[in-house]
C-alpha positions in Angstrom: 146.7 142.9 -12.6 146.3 140.6 -15.6 142.9 139.5 -14.3 141.8 143.2 -13.9 142.9 143.8 -17.5 140.7 141.0 -18.9 136.9 140.4 -18.9 134.7 140.5 -16.9 136.6 143.3 -15.0 138.3 145.3 -17.9 139.4 147.8 -15.3 142.3 148.7 -17.6 143.7 147.4 -20.9 146.9 145.6 -21.8 148.9 148.7 -22.6 148.0 150.3 -19.3 149.0 147.1 -17.5 152.5 147.4 -19.1 152.6 151.1 -18.0 151.8 150.2 -14.4 154.3 147.3 -14.3 157.0 149.7 -15.6 156.0 152.3 -12.9 156.3 149.6 -10.2 159.7 148.4 -11.5 161.0 151.9 -11.6 159.8 152.7 -8.1 157.7 155.8 -8.8 155.6 156.9 -5.8 151.9 156.3 -6.6 148.7 158.1 -5.4 145.2 156.8 -6.2 142.0 158.8 -6.1 138.4 158.0 -6.7 135.0 157.9 -5.0 134.0 155.4 -2.4 133.7 151.8 -3.8 135.5 152.7 -7.0 138.1 150.0 -6.5 141.1 151.8 -4.9 141.9 149.2 -2.3 141.4 146.4 -4.8 143.8 148.1 -7.2 146.4 148.6 -4.5 146.3 144.9 -3.7 146.7 144.0 -7.4 149.7 146.3 -7.6 151.2 144.7 -4.5 150.7 141.3 -6.1 153.1 142.4 -8.9 155.9 143.2 -6.5 158.8 140.8 -5.8 158.0 138.6 -2.7 161.3 139.5 -1.0 160.5 143.3 -0.9 159.5 144.4 2.6 156.2 146.1 2.4 154.7 147.9 5.4 151.0 148.8 5.4 149.2 151.4 7.5 145.4 151.3 7.6 142.6 152.8 9.6 141.0 149.3 9.6 142.3 146.1 8.1 141.0 145.8 4.6 143.9 144.6 2.5 144.7 141.5 4.5 148.0 141.0 2.8 149.2 138.4 5.3 146.2 136.3 4.5 146.1 136.7 0.7 149.9 136.9 0.1 151.5 134.6 2.7 154.8 134.4 0.8 155.3 138.2 0.8 157.4 140.0 3.3 154.7 142.2 4.8 154.2 144.0 8.1 150.7 145.4 8.7 149.7 148.1 11.1 146.2 149.3 12.1 145.9 152.9 13.3 143.2 154.2 15.6 143.0 158.0 15.8 141.0 157.9 19.0 143.7 156.0 20.8 146.8 158.2 21.5 149.0 155.1 21.6 147.9 153.7 18.3 147.4 156.7 16.0 148.8 156.8 12.5 151.8 158.8 13.8 152.8 155.9 16.1 152.2 153.4 13.3 154.6 155.4 11.1 157.3 155.4 13.7 157.0 151.7 14.1 156.8 151.1 10.4 159.9 153.1 9.6 161.8 150.9 12.2 161.0 147.9 10.0 163.3 149.3 7.2 160.5 148.9 4.6 161.2 148.9 0.9 157.8 150.4 0.2 155.2 152.0 2.5 151.5 151.4 1.6 149.4 154.0 3.3 145.7 153.2 2.9 144.7 156.9 3.0 146.5 160.1 3.9 144.8 162.0 6.7 145.5 165.3 8.4 147.6 164.0 11.2 149.9 161.8 9.2 150.4 163.8 6.0 153.7 165.2 7.0 155.1 161.9 8.1 154.1 160.2 4.8 155.7 163.1 2.8 158.9 162.8 4.7 158.9 159.0 4.2 158.5 159.3 0.5 161.3 161.8 0.2 163.8 159.9 2.4 164.4 156.7 0.7 161.1 154.8 0.5 160.5 155.1 -3.2 157.8 153.1 -4.8 155.3 153.8 -2.0 151.5 154.0 -2.5 148.6 155.8 -0.9 145.1 157.2 -1.6 143.8 160.6 -0.9 140.5 162.5 -1.2 140.8 164.8 -4.2 138.5 165.7 -7.2 141.2 165.5 -9.9 144.8 164.5 -10.1 145.7 168.1 -10.5 144.3 168.8 -7.0 146.3 166.0 -5.3 149.5 167.8 -4.3 147.7 170.9 -3.0 145.3 168.6 -1.0 148.2 166.9 0.7 149.9 170.2 1.3 146.8 171.6 3.0 146.8 168.6 5.4 150.5 169.1 6.1 150.0 172.8 6.9 147.5 171.9 9.7 150.3 171.0 12.1 151.3 174.7 12.3 155.0 174.4 11.3 154.8 177.6 9.1 156.0 175.9 5.9 155.8 177.7 2.6 152.8 176.2 0.9 154.0 176.7 -2.7 157.4 175.1 -2.0 155.7 172.3 -0.2 153.2 171.7 -3.0 156.1 171.6 -5.5 158.0 169.1 -3.4 154.9 166.9 -3.1 154.3 167.0 -6.8 157.9 166.1 -7.7 158.6 163.5 -5.0 155.5 162.2 -3.3 152.7 161.9 -6.0 154.8 161.2 -9.1 152.2 159.0 -10.7 148.5 159.5 -10.2 145.7 157.0 -10.9 142.1 158.0 -11.0 139.4 155.4 -10.4 135.8 155.7 -11.5 132.6 153.7 -11.8 131.3 153.6 -15.3 128.0 151.8 -15.9 128.6 149.6 -12.9 132.2 148.8 -13.9 135.2 149.9 -11.9 137.8 151.4 -14.3 141.0 153.3 -14.3 139.9 156.7 -15.8 143.4 158.3 -15.9 147.0 157.4 -15.4 149.0 160.7 -15.2 152.5 161.8 -14.4 152.3 164.6 -11.8 154.9 167.3 -11.8 155.5 171.0 -11.3 156.2 173.5 -14.0 155.7 177.3 -14.4 154.7 177.8 -10.8 152.0 175.2 -10.8 151.0 171.5 -10.8 150.9 169.8 -14.2 149.6 166.4 -15.2 150.7 164.5 -18.3 148.0 162.0 -19.2 149.6 158.8 -20.1 146.2 157.2 -20.4 142.7 158.6 -20.2 139.2 156.9 -20.6 137.0 158.4 -23.3 133.4 158.4 -22.2 132.1 158.8 -25.8 133.9 155.8 -27.3 134.3 153.7 -24.2 138.0 153.2 -25.0 141.2 154.5 -23.5 143.3 157.2 -25.2 147.0 157.7 -24.8 147.6 161.4 -25.2 151.3 161.7 -24.3 154.2 159.6 -23.2 156.4 160.0 -20.2 158.4 163.2 -19.8 162.1 163.2 -20.4 162.7 163.1 -16.6 160.4 160.1 -16.2 161.9 158.3 -19.3 165.4 158.5 -17.6 164.0 156.9 -14.5 162.2 154.2 -16.5 165.4 153.4 -18.4 167.4 153.3 -15.2 164.8 150.9 -13.8 165.1 148.7 -16.8 161.5 149.4 -17.9 160.0 151.2 -20.9 156.7 152.6 -21.9 155.8 152.8 -25.6 
């Protein structure tokens, strides 16, 4: 992460680095969005590098890209590759095996239709500090996008209640990646929550296209501040 915060990458700055380290220490669940080749996988690996080596991390990928065992041989990692065309090796099966490994965190490369419900359950049943990516245009769209995938299994869930649950427990911190003049940057770090019958995002950090600098519109909510304090972290 320190390398990403310095030239030539400058994907984020020093203040944002401290924010993300505090988020990891306090075990918020993270979701990352952004177009293809915007650096989502690279950022996840950089975040994983910040975690204590003794934490058990289980990854689920459609194809091996992160290569944690190769790049972080001292970390306690278990890696699964899912193949949706193979009924014995779909993401659902990978999740069942992953949960038997008693992971501290689950790193799901990308939420897809068939495994959305399983990931939501995992994040709400004790695997705090997990990370994933999802296809969405903005951070505000993320909880509803995951809800739509969950609804495809026909369980007849209430979409509003499910979206609220996802916003509060599954996608607590959102990161938006972008390509700006050939450079991969973090365009937003936002605290995702639910209020007044809808999804809200508090922008802790936002890239300003006019100045080429990051702005810091608001700090963590009172609820997030309590969690940061409990985790022994702080965000100025």
